[in-house]
Structures are given as structure tokens and as C-alpha cells.
C-alpha positions as CSV (number, residue, x, y, z in Angstrom):
1,D,33.3,-5.8,-34.1
2,N,35.1,-3.3,-31.9
3,R,34.3,-0.3,-34.2
4,F,32.4,2.8,-33.1
5,A,31.0,3.1,-36.7
6,T,28.8,0.2,-35.9
7,L,27.0,1.9,-33.1
8,P,24.5,3.9,-35.2
9,E,23.2,0.8,-36.8
10,V,22.9,-0.9,-33.4
11,L,21.0,2.1,-32.1
12,A,18.7,2.1,-35.1
13,Q,17.9,-1.6,-34.6
14,G,17.1,-1.1,-30.9
15,R,14.8,1.8,-31.7
16,K,13.0,-0.3,-34.4
17,V,12.4,-3.2,-32.0
18,I,11.1,-1.0,-29.1
19,N,9.0,1.3,-31.2
20,N,7.5,-1.5,-33.3
21,I,6.7,-3.5,-30.2
22,E,4.6,-0.6,-28.9
23,R,2.8,-0.3,-32.2
24,V,2.0,-4.0,-32.4
25,A,1.1,-4.1,-28.6
26,N,-1.7,-1.6,-29.3
27,L,-3.3,-4.2,-31.6
28,F,-3.0,-7.1,-29.3
29,V,-4.1,-5.3,-26.1
30,T,-7.1,-3.8,-27.9
31,K,-8.1,-7.3,-28.9
32,A,-7.8,-8.4,-25.3
33,V,-10.0,-5.6,-24.1
34,Y,-12.9,-6.2,-26.6
35,A,-12.7,-9.9,-26.0
36,V,-13.1,-9.5,-22.3
37,L,-15.9,-7.0,-22.7
38,L,-17.9,-9.2,-25.2
39,T,-17.4,-12.3,-23.0
40,A,-18.6,-10.5,-19.9
41,I,-21.7,-9.0,-21.7
42,I,-22.7,-12.2,-23.4
43,G,-22.1,-14.2,-20.3
44,F,-24.3,-11.8,-18.3
45,Q,-27.1,-12.0,-21.0
46,Q,-26.9,-15.8,-21.3
47,V,-27.2,-15.7,-25.1
48,E,-25.1,-17.4,-27.8
49,F,-21.6,-16.0,-28.3
50,P,-21.5,-13.7,-31.3
51,F,-18.6,-15.6,-33.0
52,L,-17.5,-19.1,-33.9
53,P,-13.8,-19.9,-33.4
54,R,-13.3,-19.7,-37.2
55,H,-14.7,-16.2,-37.2
56,L,-12.2,-15.2,-34.6
57,T,-9.5,-16.7,-36.7
58,L,-10.5,-14.5,-39.6
59,I,-10.6,-11.4,-37.4
60,G,-7.3,-12.1,-35.7
61,T,-5.5,-13.0,-39.0
62,F,-6.6,-10.1,-41.1
63,S,-6.7,-7.3,-38.5
64,I,-3.8,-8.3,-36.1
65,G,-1.7,-11.3,-37.1
66,L,-0.6,-10.6,-40.7
67,P,-0.5,-6.8,-40.3
68,G,1.4,-7.1,-37.0
69,L,4.1,-9.2,-38.7
70,F,4.7,-6.4,-41.3
71,L,4.5,-3.6,-38.7
72,A,7.0,-5.4,-36.4
73,L,9.6,-5.5,-39.2
74,A,9.1,-2.0,-40.5
75,P,11.9,0.6,-40.3
76,N,11.5,2.9,-37.4
77,V,14.3,5.1,-36.0
78,N,12.2,7.4,-33.7
79,L,13.7,8.3,-30.4
80,V,12.5,5.9,-27.7
81,R,10.1,7.7,-25.4
82,P,9.4,6.8,-21.8
83,G,5.8,5.8,-20.9
84,F,5.4,2.7,-23.1
85,L,2.8,1.0,-20.9
86,Q,0.8,4.1,-20.2
87,R,0.5,5.0,-23.9
88,V,-0.5,1.5,-24.8
89,L,-3.2,1.3,-22.1
90,R,-4.6,4.8,-22.8
91,F,-5.2,3.9,-26.4
92,S,-6.0,0.2,-26.2
93,I,-8.6,0.3,-23.4
94,P,-10.9,2.9,-24.9
95,A,-10.3,1.5,-28.4
96,G,-11.2,-2.0,-27.2
97,L,-14.3,-0.7,-25.4
98,I,-15.5,1.1,-28.4
99,A,-14.9,-1.9,-30.7
100,G,-16.6,-4.3,-28.3
101,A,-19.6,-2.0,-27.7
102,A,-20.2,-1.4,-31.4
103,T,-19.9,-5.1,-32.2
104,W,-22.3,-6.0,-29.4
105,G,-24.8,-3.3,-30.6
106,V,-24.8,-4.8,-34.1
107,Y,-25.2,-8.3,-32.8
108,Q,-28.2,-7.3,-30.7
109,F,-29.7,-5.5,-33.6
110,A,-29.3,-8.5,-35.9
111,R,-30.8,-10.8,-33.3
112,S,-33.8,-8.5,-33.0
113,Q,-34.5,-9.0,-36.7
114,G,-35.1,-12.7,-36.2
115,S,-37.6,-14.9,-34.4
116,D,-37.6,-15.8,-30.7
117,P,-35.8,-18.1,-30.2
118,L,-33.4,-17.6,-33.2
119,T,-33.3,-20.2,-35.9
120,T,-29.9,-21.6,-36.9
121,A,-29.9,-19.5,-40.0
122,E,-30.8,-16.3,-38.1
123,L,-28.0,-16.9,-35.6
124,A,-25.6,-17.4,-38.4
125,D,-26.7,-14.1,-39.9
126,A,-26.2,-12.3,-36.5
127,R,-22.8,-13.8,-36.1
128,S,-21.8,-12.9,-39.6
129,A,-22.8,-9.3,-38.9
130,S,-20.7,-9.2,-35.8
131,T,-17.7,-10.6,-37.6
132,I,-18.0,-8.1,-40.4
133,T,-18.4,-5.2,-37.9
134,L,-15.5,-6.2,-35.7
135,L,-13.1,-6.8,-38.6
136,G,-14.0,-3.5,-40.1
137,I,-13.3,-1.7,-36.8
138,G,-10.1,-3.8,-36.5
139,L,-8.9,-2.5,-39.8
140,V,-9.6,1.1,-38.6
141,I,-7.5,0.4,-35.5
142,L,-4.7,-1.0,-37.7
143,V,-4.7,2.3,-39.7
144,V,-4.7,4.4,-36.6
145,V,-1.7,2.6,-35.0
146,S,0.1,2.6,-38.3
147,R,0.2,6.4,-38.5
148,P,1.8,8.4,-40.0
149,L,0.6,6.6,-43.0
150,R,2.8,5.6,-45.9
151,A,1.7,4.0,-49.2
152,W,2.7,0.5,-48.1
153,K,0.7,0.9,-44.8
154,V,-2.4,1.9,-46.7
155,G,-1.9,-0.9,-49.1
156,L,-1.5,-3.3,-46.1
157,A,-4.8,-2.4,-44.6
158,A,-6.5,-2.4,-48.0
159,G,-5.0,-5.8,-48.8
160,M,-6.4,-7.2,-45.5
161,G,-9.8,-5.8,-46.3
162,G,-9.6,-7.2,-49.8
163,L,-8.8,-10.7,-48.5
164,Y,-11.8,-10.6,-46.3
165,A,-14.0,-9.4,-49.1
166,L,-12.7,-12.3,-51.1
167,V,-13.8,-14.7,-48.4
168,L,-17.3,-13.2,-48.5
169,A,-17.5,-13.3,-52.2
170,W,-16.1,-16.8,-52.7
171,D,-18.9,-19.4,-52.0
172,Y,-16.5,-22.1,-50.9
173,A,-14.7,-19.8,-48.4
174,R,-17.9,-18.3,-47.1
175,D,-19.4,-21.7,-46.5
176,Y,-16.2,-23.0,-44.8
177,F,-16.2,-20.1,-42.4
178,E,-20.0,-20.3,-41.9
179,L,-20.6,-16.7,-43.0
180,T,-23.6,-15.2,-44.6
181,L,-24.1,-11.8,-46.4
182,P,-26.1,-9.3,-44.4
183,E,-29.2,-7.9,-45.9
184,G,-31.1,-4.7,-45.6
185,D,-31.1,-3.0,-42.2
186,V,-28.5,-5.4,-40.8
187,W,-26.0,-4.4,-43.5
188,T,-26.7,-0.7,-42.8
189,A,-26.2,-1.3,-39.1
190,C,-22.8,-2.9,-39.8
191,L,-21.7,0.1,-41.9
192,V,-22.9,2.7,-39.4
193,A,-21.3,0.9,-36.5
194,V,-17.9,0.7,-38.3
195,A,-18.1,4.3,-39.3
196,A,-19.1,5.6,-35.9
197,A,-16.6,3.5,-34.0
198,G,-13.9,4.3,-36.6
199,V,-14.3,8.0,-36.1
200,A,-14.2,7.7,-32.3
201,I,-11.1,5.5,-32.4
202,A,-9.3,7.8,-34.9
203,A,-9.9,10.7,-32.5
204,L,-8.4,9.0,-29.5
205,P,-4.8,10.1,-30.1
206,T,-6.1,13.7,-30.2
207,V,-8.6,13.7,-27.3
208,V,-6.9,11.3,-24.8
209,P,-3.9,12.9,-23.0
210,G,-0.6,11.0,-23.3
211,I,-1.2,8.9,-26.4
212,R,-0.7,11.4,-29.2
213,M,1.3,9.5,-31.9
214,A,4.8,10.8,-32.2
215,K,6.0,12.2,-35.5
216,Q,7.6,9.3,-37.3
217,V,10.5,9.2,-39.7
218,D,10.1,5.6,-40.7
219,S,9.5,4.5,-44.3
């Protein structure tokens, strides 16, 4: 509109787009890393894949898709820093490897609790444990890339977790997504894996050079 007074808003919008793309890219690249890792491991082992397509739909929707939409539209007027690709890779690669390894560990443990070969019900239990584990770790990743935390960001992660809890608690939804509730040692393994992987991923911005999250002034 040929007015210099418009430039601050133009600059703010540009910063929001670039900074939020980086934030959301961390989610999607991490997903790509753990997907490749799990596919490679399972292919090498020649065992059933730990997820059904509908399980991946749940994980992608609640830990990446819906949260990514809100994060992409959030206010963000940070200075744009060089090194976008390096920061994304330095976080996403180790985070994806941690998530994939933890999920594979739970899947193997759950399989070991069944017969050989696994029955259909035992395979469903193992896949459900993998889904719960990976979604839990995905929510941790969401919280880490959302830092610094605001009330709405905590609420976003809690809401996604609540929706998944609703799926597990609602018989119709649980049956539709072919999920079961873990029991005993398998449930404990899920919790331990999510906690251990969560701590490791939360520490990445501190221990890996070049990915420390910048101080934000967004709302």
C-alpha cells in the first residue's frame, strides 16, 4: 500500500512463516526417521509390521497433523536464524532414532510374551503396545519442539493425549482401530519406554550442539 508503516507487519508475518515451518518440520522429519528405521529393522527381521495403517493414522493425526496445524499458525516474531536445515536434522535424526528404537523394543518385548508363532490376538496386543508407545513419545516430541511452553501449547498436547485416551476407553473406537489395552508387564514396558525416550529427547536441545531452542517471544 506504499506505506512504510506496513513493513513491521510484513516482517512479522515473514518471521512467523519461516520460524513455524522450522518448528513443524521437526515433527515431520522425525516421523520420517523413525518410519525408515522401523521399516528397515522389521524388514531385516522378517516379522509382522508393528502397526496397521489405521494405527499410523492415529499416531500421525494426534502427534503431528492436528498439532502441526496449530503450531504453523501460532504467532512467532523471533529473528530468523541461519542454519534451518542443520538444526532440523540435528534434532530430528536422533529424536527419530530414539523413538524408533524405543518402539521396536516394546514391540519385541510384547511379542516375547506370546506364543511362537503369535496368535492373531497376541499380534494385536503387540501392535497396540507399539502404537501406545510411539504416540506417547510423539507427544513428548511435540512438547519439546513447542518450547518455550505456553498454556495453550500444554493444553494442545494434553488435548491430543486426551483424544487418544478416549479412543482407548471407547469400545467402538477401540474396536474400529483394532486396538487392545496392554496388561501387566507389557503396560509397564510401554510406560518405561515412553519415559526413557522422553527424557532423552527432551535433553537433545541441551546436549547436541547447534539445536538449542532460541528464546521465543511468541504467545
